[in-house]
N, C-alpha and C positions, 0 to 999 in steps of 0.2 A: 510348581511349573517346571516342566522338563527343560533340559538344556539343549535339545536338538535345535539346529539352525532353522529347520522348517517350522518348529513350534514358535520360535521367536518371530520369524517372518510372517506367521499367520495371524498376528495380533496387531498391535498399534503401529509396528514398523513395516507393515505389509507394502505400502506404497514405495518406501525406500528399498525394500527387498526386491520388488519387481523392477524398479529402475536400475538397480545395481546388476541384476541378472541380465537385463537387456543390453546394457552398456558393455558388460564383460564379454558376452558371446558375440555381439556385433563386431567389436574391434578385433576379437580373435579370428573371426571369419574373414575380416578385411586383411588381416596379416597373411592368411592363406592365399587370398587372391593377389595381394601385392607380391608375395614371393613367386607366384607363378608368372606374373607379368614381368617382373625383373629378370627372371630367367629367360623369358621369351625375348626381351629386349637386349640381353647380353650383359646387363649390369651385374648379374650373378652368373655362376657357371651354368651353361645351358644344359638342358636335358638332351641326352645323346641317343635315346632309343624311344620307341613307341611304348614299351613297357613302363618306362619312367613317367611318361605323360599320363598313362592310364592310372598309375598309382597316385599322381597328383589329383586327378579328377575324383578318384574314389575317396581320397582324404578330404576333399572339399565337400563331397556329398555327405559323408559321415559326420563332418563337423556341422553341417546344416541340420542333420537329424538331432545331434546333441544340442544345438541351439534351440530348436523348437521344444525339445524336452525340458531344458532349463527354464525357458520363458513360461511354458505352460505349467510346470510344477510350482512356479512362484505365484501364478494366478490361481490355480486350483490347490489351495493350501491344505495342509494335513489336518487342520481343525474341522473343516467343513466337508472336504472331499478326500478322505484318507486313502481309499483304494485307487482313485484316479491319480492322486499325488504320487503314490509309490510306483505306479505304472510309468509316469513321466520321469520319475527319478531314475528308474532302470533305463529308460530310453536315453536320458542325458548321459549317464555314465557309460553305457554301451557305445553310444555314438562317438564320444570323444576318445574312448580307449581304442576303438577300431580306427579312428582317424589318426591317432598317434602311431598305430601299427603301420599303416600305409606310409605315413611320413618317414618313419624310421626305416622302412624298407627302401623308400626312394633315396634317402641319404646314404644308405649302405651301398647302393649301386653307384651313386655319384662319387662316393669316396673311393671306390675301385677305379673309376675313370679318371678322377682328378686327385691323385695321391699326394700332390704337392700342397694341397689346401688342407691344413689341419683343422680348420673350423668345421669342415664337413664331418670329420670323425668326432670332434667334440660334440656337435649337435646330435650326431647319431647316438652316442653314449648317454647323453642327457635324456633323450626321448626313450631310449631303451630302459633306462632306470625308472622313468615315469611309468612306463607300461607295466613293468614287473611289480613295482611297489603299489601302484594304484589297483592292479588286479588282485593282489593279495589282500589289501585293505578292503576292497569291495566285497570279497568273499566273507571276510570277518564281519563287515557291516551288515551284510544280508543275513548272516547267521544270528547276529544280535537282534535284528528286527523280527526274525522268525521266532526266536525264543523269548522275545520281549525283555531282553537284558538292556535296560534303559541307559544306565551309566556308561557301560562300555561302548554301547552303540553311539551315544552322543560324542564320546571322545573320538571314536573312529571317524565320525562324520566331520568333525572339525579338522582332524588331521588330513582327511581326503581333500577338503576344501583348501587347506594351506598348500598342499602339494600341487593341486591344480593351479593355484596362483603362480607358483614357480614355473610350472609348465607354460603358462601364458607368457611369462617373462622370458622364457628361453628363446622365443622367436626374435628377440633383440639380437641374439648371437647370430641368427640366420640372416637377418637383414642388414646388419652392420657392415659387412664387406662391400655392399653396394655403395655406401657413402664414401668409403675409402677409395674405391675404384674411380668414382666420379671426381674425387679430389686429385688423384693421380692424372686422370685424363686432362683436367684443367691445367695442371702444371706442364704436361707435355705440350699442350696447345700453345701456352705462353712461350715456351722455349723455342718451338718451331717458328712462331711469328717473329721472335727476336732474331733468329738465324736468317730468316728471309730479309729482314730489314738491313742486316749487316752485310749481306752478300753483295759483291760488286755487280754492276749492271752488265748483262751479256750483250756483246756487240754482234750486229748482223750486217753483212755486206750484201747489197742487193744487185750488184752487177755494174757493168761499165756505164758510166754516165749517170749513175744514180747515187743515192746517199747511203751512208752507213749509219744506222741509228742504234741507240741503246734500247734495252728492253723496257726501261722505265720512262722513255720518251722525254728525258730531260737533256740529253746531249745529242747533238747532231753534227756530223762531220761530212762535209761535201767533198767528194773526190771525183773531179770531172776529168775525163780523158777524151780530148778532142779527137775526132776521126781523121783529121788531116795530119797524119804522121809523115815525117820526111823519110820516105823509104830510101832516098838516095844515100844519105849519110847514116841511116839506121838510127836516127834520133827522133824524139818527139817532145812536145811541150806538155807539161802537167801543171794544172792550176791548183795551188795549195789553198787551204781554207782561209789563210790570211791575205789572199790576193796576189802573192808573189808567184812567179812562173819559173819553174826549173826545167832544165832539159836533162834527159837521161837516155840511156840505151833502150833498145826495143825489147828488153827483157819482159816477160809476162808480169803484169801487175800483181803484187801480193798484198792482201789486206793485212793491216796491222791492228792489233788490239791496243786500244788506248786505255 
Protein backbone atom coordinates (compact mmCIF):
# COMPACT_ATOMS: atom_id res chain seq x y z
CA UNK A 1 0.00 0.00 0.00
CA UNK A 2 1.32 3.42 -0.96
CA UNK A 3 1.84 6.08 1.69
CA UNK A 4 0.03 8.93 -0.07
CA UNK A 5 -2.56 10.72 2.05
CA UNK A 6 -5.07 10.24 -0.74
CA UNK A 7 -4.48 6.50 -0.78
CA UNK A 8 -5.07 6.25 2.97
CA UNK A 9 -8.19 8.42 2.74
CA UNK A 10 -9.58 6.35 -0.12
CA UNK A 11 -9.99 3.18 1.96
CA UNK A 12 -11.38 2.48 5.43
CA UNK A 13 -10.68 6.00 6.72
CA UNK A 14 -12.56 7.74 3.91
CA UNK A 15 -15.46 9.04 6.11
CA UNK A 16 -12.98 10.54 8.55
CA UNK A 17 -10.98 11.96 5.65
CA UNK A 18 -14.05 13.69 4.20
CA UNK A 19 -15.11 15.13 7.57
CA UNK A 20 -11.60 16.40 8.29
CA UNK A 21 -11.34 18.11 4.90
CA UNK A 22 -14.76 19.76 5.31
CA UNK A 23 -14.05 21.05 8.82
CA UNK A 24 -10.62 22.39 7.88
CA UNK A 25 -11.73 24.32 4.83
CA UNK A 26 -14.97 25.65 6.33
CA UNK A 27 -13.26 27.11 9.38
CA UNK A 28 -10.49 28.53 7.23
CA UNK A 29 -13.06 30.29 5.03
CA UNK A 30 -14.82 31.58 8.15
CA UNK A 31 -11.52 33.11 9.29
CA UNK A 32 -11.35 35.02 5.98
CA UNK A 33 -14.89 36.32 6.47
CA UNK A 34 -14.27 37.17 10.15
CA UNK A 35 -11.12 39.11 9.25
CA UNK A 36 -13.04 41.16 6.69
CA UNK A 37 -15.92 41.81 9.11
CA UNK A 38 -13.58 42.89 11.93
CA UNK A 39 -11.82 45.33 9.62
CA UNK A 40 -15.16 46.72 8.54
CA UNK A 41 -16.23 47.20 12.18
CA UNK A 42 -12.90 48.77 13.15
CA UNK A 43 -11.84 45.99 15.51
CA UNK A 44 -8.85 45.52 13.20
CA UNK A 45 -7.09 48.15 11.12
CA UNK A 46 -9.51 49.25 8.43
CA UNK A 47 -8.90 48.89 4.72
CA UNK A 48 -7.98 52.32 3.42
CA UNK A 49 -8.50 51.90 -0.33
CA UNK A 50 -10.72 50.20 -2.87
CA UNK A 51 -7.76 48.12 -4.06
CA UNK A 52 -7.41 46.56 -0.59
CA UNK A 53 -11.11 45.64 -0.53
CA UNK A 54 -10.82 44.09 -3.98
CA UNK A 55 -7.88 41.99 -2.77
CA UNK A 56 -9.97 40.79 0.17
CA UNK A 57 -12.81 39.73 -2.13
CA UNK A 58 -10.42 37.94 -4.50
CA UNK A 59 -8.79 36.09 -1.60
CA UNK A 60 -12.19 34.89 -0.37
CA UNK A 61 -13.23 33.74 -3.86
CA UNK A 62 -9.98 31.81 -4.36
CA UNK A 63 -10.34 30.28 -0.89
CA UNK A 64 -13.83 29.06 -1.84
CA UNK A 65 -12.38 27.50 -5.00
CA UNK A 66 -9.77 25.73 -2.87
CA UNK A 67 -12.51 24.62 -0.47
CA UNK A 68 -14.54 22.96 -3.20
CA UNK A 69 -11.37 21.36 -4.55
CA UNK A 70 -10.40 19.81 -1.21
CA UNK A 71 -13.90 18.57 -0.40
CA UNK A 72 -14.40 17.08 -3.84
CA UNK A 73 -10.99 15.38 -3.92
CA UNK A 74 -11.84 13.70 -0.62
CA UNK A 75 -15.11 12.42 -2.11
CA UNK A 76 -13.68 11.37 -5.48
CA UNK A 77 -10.82 9.32 -4.09
CA UNK A 78 -7.72 8.35 -6.00
CA UNK A 79 -8.60 4.64 -5.86
CA UNK A 80 -11.83 4.86 -7.87
CA UNK A 81 -11.51 8.24 -9.66
CA UNK A 82 -7.78 8.88 -10.19
CA UNK A 83 -8.10 11.46 -12.99
CA UNK A 84 -10.88 13.48 -11.33
CA UNK A 85 -9.07 13.25 -7.99
CA UNK A 86 -5.91 14.82 -9.45
CA UNK A 87 -7.96 17.55 -11.12
CA UNK A 88 -9.54 18.54 -7.80
CA UNK A 89 -6.15 18.28 -6.11
CA UNK A 90 -4.79 20.85 -8.57
CA UNK A 91 -7.87 23.03 -7.97
CA UNK A 92 -7.36 22.85 -4.21
CA UNK A 93 -3.67 23.77 -4.30
CA UNK A 94 -4.08 26.49 -6.90
CA UNK A 95 -7.05 28.06 -5.11
CA UNK A 96 -5.35 28.39 -1.75
CA UNK A 97 -2.01 29.52 -3.16
CA UNK A 98 -3.76 32.31 -5.11
CA UNK A 99 -5.76 33.18 -2.01
CA UNK A 100 -2.55 33.46 0.00
CA UNK A 101 -1.05 35.71 -2.69
CA UNK A 102 -3.98 38.13 -2.48
CA UNK A 103 -3.92 38.09 1.34
CA UNK A 104 -0.19 38.73 1.32
CA UNK A 105 -0.67 41.61 -1.11
CA UNK A 106 -3.38 43.11 1.09
CA UNK A 107 -1.17 42.89 4.20
CA UNK A 108 1.70 44.50 2.35
CA UNK A 109 -0.49 47.53 1.56
CA UNK A 110 -1.86 47.61 5.12
CA UNK A 111 1.68 47.49 6.51
CA UNK A 112 2.61 50.55 4.47
CA UNK A 113 -0.42 52.42 5.82
CA UNK A 114 -0.12 51.25 9.45
CA UNK A 115 3.61 51.11 10.01
CA UNK A 116 3.20 51.17 13.80
CA UNK A 117 1.52 47.74 13.85
CA UNK A 118 4.21 45.06 13.67
CA UNK A 119 1.71 42.23 13.51
CA UNK A 120 0.86 43.23 9.95
CA UNK A 121 4.46 42.83 8.84
CA UNK A 122 4.72 39.54 10.74
CA UNK A 123 1.63 38.17 9.03
CA UNK A 124 2.89 39.38 5.67
CA UNK A 125 6.19 37.51 6.01
CA UNK A 126 4.44 34.35 7.24
CA UNK A 127 2.15 34.25 4.23
CA UNK A 128 4.94 35.15 1.83
CA UNK A 129 7.01 32.24 3.16
CA UNK A 130 4.00 29.95 2.75
CA UNK A 131 3.56 31.01 -0.87
CA UNK A 132 7.21 30.46 -1.80
CA UNK A 133 7.62 27.13 0.00
CA UNK A 134 4.28 25.65 -1.08
CA UNK A 135 4.77 26.71 -4.68
CA UNK A 136 8.20 25.04 -4.81
CA UNK A 137 6.90 21.88 -3.14
CA UNK A 138 3.89 21.76 -5.45
CA UNK A 139 6.19 21.78 -8.48
CA UNK A 140 8.21 18.92 -7.02
CA UNK A 141 5.05 17.01 -6.10
CA UNK A 142 3.65 17.41 -9.60
CA UNK A 143 6.91 16.17 -11.10
CA UNK A 144 6.86 13.09 -8.85
CA UNK A 145 3.29 12.32 -9.90
CA UNK A 146 4.16 12.70 -13.55
CA UNK A 147 7.25 10.46 -13.27
CA UNK A 148 5.49 8.09 -10.84
CA UNK A 149 8.15 8.52 -8.17
CA UNK A 150 6.01 7.20 -5.34
CA UNK A 151 8.25 7.53 -2.27
CA UNK A 152 9.41 11.09 -2.92
CA UNK A 153 5.91 12.15 -4.00
CA UNK A 154 4.38 10.79 -0.80
CA UNK A 155 6.91 12.63 1.34
CA UNK A 156 6.25 15.89 -0.49
CA UNK A 157 2.50 15.45 -0.07
CA UNK A 158 2.84 15.03 3.71
CA UNK A 159 5.15 18.07 3.93
CA UNK A 160 2.72 20.17 1.89
CA UNK A 161 -0.14 19.17 4.22
CA UNK A 162 1.89 20.02 7.30
CA UNK A 163 2.84 23.46 5.98
CA UNK A 164 -0.79 24.08 5.03
CA UNK A 165 -1.74 23.34 8.64
CA UNK A 166 0.68 26.04 9.83
CA UNK A 167 -0.83 28.42 7.27
CA UNK A 168 -4.29 27.83 8.73
CA UNK A 169 -2.92 28.50 12.22
CA UNK A 170 -1.28 31.74 11.08
CA UNK A 171 -4.68 33.42 10.99
CA UNK A 172 -4.64 33.41 14.79
CA UNK A 173 -1.93 36.06 14.49
CA UNK A 174 -4.26 38.11 12.25
CA UNK A 175 -7.32 37.93 14.50
CA UNK A 176 -5.60 38.19 17.90
CA UNK A 177 -5.28 42.03 17.88
CA UNK A 178 -9.09 42.28 17.76
CA UNK A 179 -9.38 40.66 21.20
CA UNK A 180 -6.69 42.91 22.64
CA UNK A 181 -8.35 46.04 21.29
CA UNK A 182 -11.69 44.96 22.75
CA UNK A 183 -10.03 44.48 26.15
CA UNK A 184 -8.48 47.97 25.99
CA UNK A 185 -11.82 49.52 25.01
CA UNK A 186 -13.49 47.91 28.03
CA UNK A 187 -10.78 49.28 30.32
CA UNK A 188 -11.16 52.80 28.90
CA UNK A 189 -14.93 52.60 29.35
CA UNK A 190 -14.58 51.62 33.02
CA UNK A 191 -12.13 54.46 33.65
CA UNK A 192 -14.40 57.02 31.99
CA UNK A 193 -17.39 55.85 34.03
CA UNK A 194 -15.34 56.14 37.22
CA UNK A 195 -14.32 59.68 36.36
CA UNK A 196 -17.92 60.68 35.71
CA UNK A 197 -19.01 59.30 39.08
CA UNK A 198 -16.25 61.18 40.92
CA UNK A 199 -16.84 64.48 39.10
CA UNK A 200 -18.55 67.23 41.23
CA UNK A 201 -22.08 68.21 40.21
CA UNK A 202 -22.29 71.19 37.89
CA UNK A 203 -24.41 74.09 39.20
CA UNK A 204 -26.88 75.94 36.98
CA UNK A 205 -28.50 79.26 37.91
CA UNK A 206 -31.84 79.82 36.18
CA UNK A 207 -32.36 83.50 36.85
CA UNK A 208 -34.04 85.86 39.33
CA UNK A 209 -36.73 84.32 41.44
CA UNK A 210 -35.88 80.77 40.37
CA UNK A 211 -33.75 78.00 41.76
CA UNK A 212 -30.19 76.94 41.15
CA UNK A 213 -30.01 73.18 40.71
CA UNK A 214 -27.18 70.67 40.39
CA UNK A 215 -26.79 68.49 37.30
CA UNK A 216 -27.54 65.29 39.21
CA UNK A 217 -30.80 66.69 40.71
CA UNK A 218 -29.78 65.83 44.25
CA UNK A 219 -29.09 69.35 45.55
CA UNK A 220 -31.43 72.31 45.20
CA UNK A 221 -30.69 75.82 46.43
CA UNK A 222 -33.53 78.34 46.35
CA UNK A 223 -32.40 81.91 45.90
CA UNK A 224 -35.37 84.25 45.84
CA UNK A 225 -34.98 87.95 45.14
CA UNK A 226 -38.23 89.82 45.84
CA UNK A 227 -39.15 92.56 43.40
CA UNK A 228 -39.97 95.14 46.12
CA UNK A 229 -36.49 96.52 46.56
CA UNK A 230 -36.14 99.68 48.62
CA UNK A 231 -34.89 102.10 46.05
CA UNK A 232 -34.81 104.91 48.56
CA UNK A 233 -31.96 103.64 50.62
CA UNK A 234 -30.55 101.35 47.88
CA UNK A 235 -31.09 98.18 49.85
CA UNK A 236 -33.14 95.04 49.35
CA UNK A 237 -34.10 91.93 51.22
CA UNK A 238 -32.84 88.51 50.16
CA UNK A 239 -34.30 85.31 51.47
CA UNK A 240 -31.70 82.64 52.20
CA UNK A 241 -32.37 78.86 51.90
CA UNK A 242 -32.44 78.55 55.70
CA UNK A 243 -35.31 81.02 56.01
CA UNK A 244 -33.27 83.99 57.33
CA UNK A 245 -33.51 87.33 55.63
CA UNK A 246 -30.51 89.53 55.05
CA UNK A 247 -30.26 92.97 53.61
CA UNK A 248 -27.60 94.16 51.27
CA UNK A 249 -26.76 96.76 48.76
CA UNK A 250 -28.28 96.92 45.32
CA UNK A 251 -25.25 95.29 43.71
CA UNK A 252 -26.08 92.80 40.96
CA UNK A 253 -26.65 89.34 42.31
CA UNK A 254 -23.81 86.92 41.56
CA UNK A 255 -24.40 83.21 41.59
CA UNK A 256 -22.07 81.24 43.77
CA UNK A 257 -20.93 77.71 43.20
CA UNK A 258 -21.53 75.50 46.19
